[in-house]
C-alpha positions as CSV (number, residue, x, y, z in Angstrom):
1,M,31.1,-26.4,83.3
2,R,33.9,-24.1,83.0
3,T,35.8,-22.7,80.1
4,R,38.5,-20.2,79.5
5,L,38.5,-18.5,76.2
6,S,41.4,-16.1,74.6
7,A,40.8,-12.7,72.9
8,A,41.4,-14.4,69.7
9,A,38.9,-17.3,70.2
10,P,35.6,-17.4,68.5
11,Q,33.7,-16.9,71.7
12,V,30.1,-16.3,70.6
13,A,30.7,-19.8,68.3
14,V,31.7,-21.6,71.7
15,L,29.7,-20.2,74.3
16,G,26.3,-20.5,72.2
17,P,26.4,-24.3,71.7
18,L,27.4,-24.7,75.4
19,A,24.3,-22.6,76.2
20,L,22.2,-25.1,74.0
21,V,23.3,-28.0,75.6
22,M,23.4,-26.7,79.1
23,G,20.0,-25.4,78.6
24,S,18.5,-28.4,77.4
25,R,20.0,-30.3,80.6
26,A,18.2,-27.6,82.6
27,G,14.8,-28.4,80.8
28,L,14.6,-24.9,79.5
29,S,12.6,-24.4,76.3
30,L,14.0,-23.5,73.0
31,E,13.1,-19.7,73.3
32,Q,14.6,-19.5,76.5
33,I,17.9,-21.0,75.1
34,D,17.8,-18.8,72.1
35,D,17.3,-15.5,74.3
36,L,20.3,-16.6,76.6
37,A,22.3,-17.3,73.6
38,M,21.6,-13.7,72.4
39,A,22.4,-12.5,75.9
40,I,25.7,-14.0,76.0
41,E,26.3,-12.6,72.4
42,L,25.6,-9.2,73.7
43,V,27.9,-9.5,76.6
44,V,31.0,-10.9,74.6
45,R,30.7,-9.3,71.4
46,H,31.2,-5.6,73.0
47,R,34.9,-6.1,74.0
48,R,37.2,-8.9,72.6
49,D,39.1,-10.0,75.8
50,E,40.1,-13.0,77.2
51,R,37.4,-14.2,79.7
52,G,36.2,-17.1,81.6
53,A,32.6,-18.6,81.5
54,E,31.1,-20.8,83.9
55,F,27.7,-22.7,83.5
56,W,25.5,-24.3,86.4
57,A,22.4,-26.2,85.3
58,E,20.0,-27.4,87.5
59,P,16.5,-28.7,86.9
60,G,14.5,-25.8,85.7
61,T,17.5,-23.2,86.1
62,L,20.5,-22.3,84.1
63,E,23.1,-19.6,85.6
64,V,26.0,-18.5,83.4
65,F,28.9,-16.5,84.9
66,I,31.0,-14.5,82.2
67,S,34.2,-12.7,83.3
68,E,36.1,-9.8,82.1
69,V,33.1,-7.5,81.3
70,D,33.1,-4.0,80.8
71,Q,30.7,-3.0,83.9
72,A,29.9,0.5,83.0
73,W,28.9,-0.6,79.4
74,L,27.0,-3.4,80.6
75,E,25.1,-1.1,83.2
76,Q,23.7,0.7,80.0
77,R,22.3,-2.4,78.6
78,L,20.7,-4.0,81.7
79,G,17.3,-3.3,80.4
80,M,18.0,-5.4,77.2
81,L,19.2,-8.2,79.3
82,A,16.3,-8.2,81.3
83,V,14.1,-9.0,78.3
84,L,16.4,-12.0,77.5
85,V,16.9,-13.5,80.9
86,S,15.1,-14.2,84.2
87,E,18.1,-12.2,86.1
88,T,21.1,-10.2,85.5
89,E,23.7,-9.4,88.1
90,L,27.1,-7.7,87.9
91,D,29.4,-9.4,90.1
92,A,33.3,-9.0,90.5
93,G,34.2,-7.8,87.1
94,G,31.7,-10.1,85.3
95,V,27.9,-10.8,84.8
96,R,25.8,-13.5,86.3
97,L,23.0,-14.3,83.7
98,R,20.2,-16.7,85.2
99,V,17.2,-18.2,83.5
100,N,14.4,-19.9,85.0
101,A,12.1,-22.4,83.2
């Protein structure tokens, strides 16, 4: 699933429910989905910017790529993200978050 959000859009209010739906499709626990939603909120609340988000769900795994992320700011918060998701990867001006069941 792919979405593009304007800077004025309520990004957390859109991406949180998408994480819930896609996480349930992947078979993640509610705790894992909630942690992913918190990680997404951390990433997008830092700076209001137009950005894209892509979700890939497979049995036991959900991956989210969020574009237009301040890489320097995010590098300082990788420890917090590591507590919330299984893997975090900075990639092409964005971040890839992966949760494994």
